[in-house]
ChimeraX commands (.cxc) that place a marker at each C-alpha (Angstrom):
marker #1 position 0.00,0.00,0.00 radius 0.5
marker #1 position 1.35,3.45,-0.96 radius 0.5
marker #1 position 2.19,5.88,1.83 radius 0.5
marker #1 position -0.05,8.95,1.74 radius 0.5
marker #1 position 2.02,12.05,1.08 radius 0.5
marker #1 position 1.19,15.02,3.29 radius 0.5
marker #1 position 0.60,18.47,1.91 radius 0.5
marker #1 position 2.96,20.78,3.79 radius 0.5
marker #1 position 2.71,23.85,1.56 radius 0.5
marker #1 position 0.30,25.49,-0.86 radius 0.5
marker #1 position 0.90,27.67,-3.87 radius 0.5
marker #1 position -2.13,29.88,-4.53 radius 0.5
marker #1 position -2.32,31.68,-7.86 radius 0.5
marker #1 position -5.21,34.13,-8.23 radius 0.5
marker #1 position -6.10,35.10,-11.80 radius 0.5
marker #1 position -8.35,37.90,-13.03 radius 0.5
marker #1 position -10.09,36.36,-16.03 radius 0.5
marker #1 position -13.29,37.62,-17.64 radius 0.5
marker #1 position -16.22,35.24,-17.35 radius 0.5
marker #1 position -16.36,34.70,-21.12 radius 0.5
marker #1 position -12.74,33.41,-21.05 radius 0.5
marker #1 position -13.03,31.14,-18.02 radius 0.5
marker #1 position -13.96,28.03,-19.98 radius 0.5
marker #1 position -10.77,28.37,-22.05 radius 0.5
marker #1 position -8.73,28.94,-18.87 radius 0.5
marker #1 position -10.31,25.85,-17.30 radius 0.5
marker #1 position -9.24,23.90,-20.38 radius 0.5
marker #1 position -5.63,24.97,-19.76 radius 0.5
marker #1 position -5.96,23.88,-16.12 radius 0.5
marker #1 position -7.21,20.44,-17.23 radius 0.5
marker #1 position -4.51,20.11,-19.87 radius 0.5
marker #1 position -1.68,20.64,-17.37 radius 0.5
marker #1 position -3.10,19.06,-14.20 radius 0.5
marker #1 position -1.81,15.54,-14.88 radius 0.5
marker #1 position 1.65,16.64,-16.11 radius 0.5
marker #1 position 1.93,18.81,-13.00 radius 0.5
marker #1 position 1.11,15.92,-10.68 radius 0.5
marker #1 position 3.40,13.48,-12.51 radius 0.5
marker #1 position 6.40,15.67,-13.40 radius 0.5
marker #1 position 6.78,18.32,-10.71 radius 0.5
marker #1 position 8.87,17.42,-7.66 radius 0.5
marker #1 position 6.76,17.37,-4.50 radius 0.5
marker #1 position 3.42,17.99,-6.25 radius 0.5
marker #1 position 0.54,16.53,-4.22 radius 0.5
marker #1 position -2.66,18.17,-5.53 radius 0.5
marker #1 position -4.07,20.81,-7.85 radius 0.5
marker #1 position -7.55,22.35,-7.59 radius 0.5
marker #1 position -9.36,25.00,-9.62 radius 0.5
marker #1 position -11.54,27.37,-7.60 radius 0.5
marker #1 position -14.01,29.56,-9.50 radius 0.5
marker #1 position -15.24,32.68,-7.75 radius 0.5
marker #1 position -17.33,35.56,-9.03 radius 0.5
marker #1 position -14.40,37.98,-8.87 radius 0.5
marker #1 position -11.56,35.70,-9.98 radius 0.5
marker #1 position -10.18,32.21,-10.55 radius 0.5
marker #1 position -7.78,30.57,-8.13 radius 0.5
marker #1 position -5.54,27.59,-8.65 radius 0.5
marker #1 position -4.45,25.87,-5.43 radius 0.5
marker #1 position -1.41,23.63,-5.75 radius 0.5
marker #1 position -0.45,21.33,-2.88 radius 0.5
marker #1 position 3.21,20.44,-2.31 radius 0.5
marker #1 position 5.31,18.35,0.03 radius 0.5
marker #1 position 7.40,21.42,0.92 radius 0.5
marker #1 position 7.55,25.19,0.51 radius 0.5
marker #1 position 10.79,24.77,-1.44 radius 0.5
marker #1 position 8.99,22.51,-3.96 radius 0.5
marker #1 position 6.23,25.13,-4.36 radius 0.5
marker #1 position 8.73,27.90,-5.02 radius 0.5
marker #1 position 10.75,25.73,-7.42 radius 0.5
marker #1 position 7.63,25.06,-9.52 radius 0.5
marker #1 position 7.34,28.78,-10.29 radius 0.5
marker #1 position 10.61,28.64,-12.24 radius 0.5
marker #1 position 9.95,25.28,-13.88 radius 0.5
marker #1 position 9.67,24.88,-17.62 radius 0.5
marker #1 position 6.12,23.50,-17.28 radius 0.5
marker #1 position 5.01,26.65,-15.47 radius 0.5
marker #1 position 6.96,29.33,-17.33 radius 0.5
marker #1 position 6.93,27.98,-20.89 radius 0.5
marker #1 position 3.59,26.18,-20.98 radius 0.5
marker #1 position 1.03,27.31,-18.40 radius 0.5
marker #1 position 1.93,31.01,-18.29 radius 0.5
marker #1 position 2.26,31.26,-22.09 radius 0.5
marker #1 position -1.17,29.73,-22.68 radius 0.5
marker #1 position -2.95,31.70,-19.93 radius 0.5
marker #1 position -1.44,35.08,-20.82 radius 0.5
marker #1 position -4.04,36.09,-23.46 radius 0.5
marker #1 position -6.85,35.66,-20.90 radius 0.5
marker #1 position -5.34,37.56,-17.97 radius 0.5
marker #1 position -6.68,41.02,-17.14 radius 0.5
marker #1 position -3.81,41.75,-14.75 radius 0.5
marker #1 position -0.71,40.14,-13.29 radius 0.5
marker #1 position -1.50,37.03,-11.24 radius 0.5
marker #1 position -1.34,37.22,-7.44 radius 0.5
marker #1 position 1.05,34.43,-6.38 radius 0.5
marker #1 position 1.33,33.32,-2.74 radius 0.5
marker #1 position 3.07,30.42,-1.02 radius 0.5
marker #1 position 1.78,29.14,2.33 radius 0.5
marker #1 position 3.27,26.67,4.79 radius 0.5
marker #1 position 0.96,24.28,6.63 radius 0.5
marker #1 position 1.14,24.47,10.43 radius 0.5
marker #1 position 1.14,21.13,12.18 radius 0.5
marker #1 position 1.11,20.68,15.97 radius 0.5
marker link #1:1,2 radius 0.2
marker link #1:2,3 radius 0.2
marker link #1:3,4 radius 0.2
marker link #1:4,5 radius 0.2
marker link #1:5,6 radius 0.2
marker link #1:6,7 radius 0.2
marker link #1:7,8 radius 0.2
marker link #1:8,9 radius 0.2
marker link #1:9,10 radius 0.2
marker link #1:10,11 radius 0.2
marker link #1:11,12 radius 0.2
marker link #1:12,13 radius 0.2
marker link #1:13,14 radius 0.2
marker link #1:14,15 radius 0.2
marker link #1:15,16 radius 0.2
marker link #1:16,17 radius 0.2
marker link #1:17,18 radius 0.2
marker link #1:18,19 radius 0.2
marker link #1:19,20 radius 0.2
marker link #1:20,21 radius 0.2
marker link #1:21,22 radius 0.2
marker link #1:22,23 radius 0.2
marker link #1:23,24 radius 0.2
marker link #1:24,25 radius 0.2
marker link #1:25,26 radius 0.2
marker link #1:26,27 radius 0.2
marker link #1:27,28 radius 0.2
marker link #1:28,29 radius 0.2
marker link #1:29,30 radius 0.2
marker link #1:30,31 radius 0.2
marker link #1:31,32 radius 0.2
marker link #1:32,33 radius 0.2
marker link #1:33,34 radius 0.2
marker link #1:34,35 radius 0.2
marker link #1:35,36 radius 0.2
marker link #1:36,37 radius 0.2
marker link #1:37,38 radius 0.2
marker link #1:38,39 radius 0.2
marker link #1:39,40 radius 0.2
marker link #1:40,41 radius 0.2
marker link #1:41,42 radius 0.2
marker link #1:42,43 radius 0.2
marker link #1:43,44 radius 0.2
marker link #1:44,45 radius 0.2
marker link #1:45,46 radius 0.2
marker link #1:46,47 radius 0.2
marker link #1:47,48 radius 0.2
marker link #1:48,49 radius 0.2
marker link #1:49,50 radius 0.2
marker link #1:50,51 radius 0.2
marker link #1:51,52 radius 0.2
marker link #1:52,53 radius 0.2
marker link #1:53,54 radius 0.2
marker link #1:54,55 radius 0.2
marker link #1:55,56 radius 0.2
marker link #1:56,57 radius 0.2
marker link #1:57,58 radius 0.2
marker link #1:58,59 radius 0.2
marker link #1:59,60 radius 0.2
marker link #1:60,61 radius 0.2
marker link #1:61,62 radius 0.2
marker link #1:62,63 radius 0.2
marker link #1:63,64 radius 0.2
marker link #1:64,65 radius 0.2
marker link #1:65,66 radius 0.2
marker link #1:66,67 radius 0.2
marker link #1:67,68 radius 0.2
marker link #1:68,69 radius 0.2
marker link #1:69,70 radius 0.2
marker link #1:70,71 radius 0.2
marker link #1:71,72 radius 0.2
marker link #1:72,73 radius 0.2
marker link #1:73,74 radius 0.2
marker link #1:74,75 radius 0.2
marker link #1:75,76 radius 0.2
marker link #1:76,77 radius 0.2
marker link #1:77,78 radius 0.2
marker link #1:78,79 radius 0.2
marker link #1:79,80 radius 0.2
marker link #1:80,81 radius 0.2
marker link #1:81,82 radius 0.2
marker link #1:82,83 radius 0.2
marker link #1:83,84 radius 0.2
marker link #1:84,85 radius 0.2
marker link #1:85,86 radius 0.2
marker link #1:86,87 radius 0.2
marker link #1:87,88 radius 0.2
marker link #1:88,89 radius 0.2
marker link #1:89,90 radius 0.2
marker link #1:90,91 radius 0.2
marker link #1:91,92 radius 0.2
marker link #1:92,93 radius 0.2
marker link #1:93,94 radius 0.2
marker link #1:94,95 radius 0.2
marker link #1:95,96 radius 0.2
marker link #1:96,97 radius 0.2
marker link #1:97,98 radius 0.2
marker link #1:98,99 radius 0.2
marker link #1:99,100 radius 0.2
marker link #1:100,101 radius 0.2
marker link #1:101,102 radius 0.2
view
């Protein structure tokens, strides 16, 4: 039985995308979800959150270092960012969080 990997950090990327472009943006999310989970060191999960005011992508990682490293990966910079760029109304808000465990 595989050991369950804990999520110890989150990368939250908030995107301002007009409602008429959200379906295309969701298609990009779906296209890169599996490669993200299979290829990126420490990747644990990836969720798309649709809100009235914006779209958020929550990425779960084994460590904060893995989350930060993803931001300079080829998959992120050359694929995801390039394809999302035409739909963005402003620069994405990027935040990394560590999970507190007691």
